[in-house]
C-alpha positions in Angstrom: -8.1 -1.1 13.0 -7.1 -4.7 12.2 -9.9 -4.5 9.6 -8.0 -1.8 7.8 -4.9 -4.3 7.5 -7.0 -7.1 6.1 -8.7 -4.9 3.4 -5.8 -2.7 2.6 -2.8 -4.9 2.7 -2.4 -6.5 -0.6 0.5 -9.0 0.1 2.9 -9.8 2.8 6.5 -10.9 2.1 8.9 -12.0 4.8 8.5 -9.0 7.3 7.1 -6.6 4.9 3.6 -5.3 4.2 2.6 -3.4 1.1 -0.2 -0.9 1.2 -2.0 0.3 -2.0 -3.8 3.0 0.1 -1.4 3.9 2.8 -3.2 6.9 4.4 -3.6 5.0 7.6 -0.5 3.5 8.4 -0.9 4.2 12.1 -2.8 1.0 12.2 0.5 -0.9 11.2 2.6 1.3 13.1 0.8 0.7 16.2 2.1 -2.7 16.1 5.5 -1.5 17.2 6.3 -2.1 20.8 2.6 -3.2 21.1 1.3 0.3 20.3 2.4 1.3 23.7 4.7 4.3 22.7 7.7 2.5 24.5 11.2 4.2 24.6 13.1 1.3 22.8 14.3 2.7 19.4 12.7 1.0 16.3 13.7 0.9 12.8 11.7 0.5 9.4 12.7 0.5 6.0 10.3 1.8 3.3 9.8 1.8 -0.4 7.4 4.1 -1.8 6.1 3.9 -5.5 4.3 6.0 -7.7 5.1 9.6 -8.5 7.8 9.9 -5.9 10.8 11.1 -7.9 11.3 14.6 -9.1 8.8 16.0 -6.6 11.1 16.7 -3.5 10.1 13.5 -1.7 13.6 12.8 -0.5 14.3 16.5 0.7 10.8 16.6 2.2 11.5 13.2 4.0 14.7 14.3 5.3 13.2 17.5 6.8 10.3 15.7 8.3 12.9 13.0 9.8 15.0 15.7 11.2 12.0 17.3 12.8 11.3 14.2 14.4 14.6 13.4 15.7 15.0 10.4 13.4 18.3 8.9 12.0 18.7 7.1 8.7 18.7 7.8 4.9 16.7 8.2 1.9 17.5 7.6 -1.8 15.9 7.1 -5.3 15.9 3.7 -6.9 16.4 3.1 -10.6 12.8 1.9 -11.1 11.4 5.3 -10.0 10.5 4.5 -6.5 12.1 5.8 -3.2 13.8 3.8 -0.4 14.4 5.0 3.2 15.6 3.8 6.6 14.2 5.4 9.8 15.3 4.7 13.1 14.2 6.4 16.6 11.5 6.5 18.9 8.3 4.4 18.2 5.9 7.4 18.1 8.4 9.4 15.8 8.6 6.3 13.4 4.8 6.0 13.4 4.7 9.7 12.2 7.2 9.3 9.6 5.3 6.2 8.3 2.2 8.3 8.1 4.0 11.0 6.2 5.6 8.4 3.7 2.2 7.5 2.9 1.3 10.9 1.5 4.6 12.4 0.8 5.0 16.1 -0.1 2.2 17.9 -2.0 3.4 17.2 -5.5 4.0 13.4 -4.8 1.6 10.7 -5.7 2.3 7.5 -3.5 0.6 4.6 -5.0 2.1 1.9 -2.5 4.3 1.7 0.5 6.2 -1.3 1.4 7.1 -1.2 5.0 10.1 -3.6 6.4 10.5 -3.9 10.3 14.0 -4.3 11.1 16.1 -4.4 14.1 17.3 -1.0 15.4 21.2 -1.0 15.2 21.9 2.7 16.3 24.3 2.9 13.3 23.2 6.3 12.1 24.1 9.7 13.6 21.9 11.8 11.4 19.4 11.6 8.5 20.9 11.7 5.0 19.9 11.9 1.5 22.0 9.4 -0.5 
């Protein structure tokens, strides 16, 4: 699994990792809480780039996040990418990261930046902004 990170992560910046082929994001997400599936909430912010606007990425992300019991938000960015914040149980955040690497059927995710942030508990629901 560590081999995947060294081959697919194309750069690191501060606490972010950018993947150019994000279909196996579970390798990255396993590092949350040591991969133990602990119960302390975690938070990630993502930026998905590629063909991610006009393909129901935000609405599909909201639907999946609600199914997983996650809180946060998702929005389109002016450069054509999508940004989202997900907060919740580690195993559910891992699941949404894997989904974000694929997106809905009409999407084409070329890269996915993942920023690990401190969980704040500030969100009550998951919203499209």
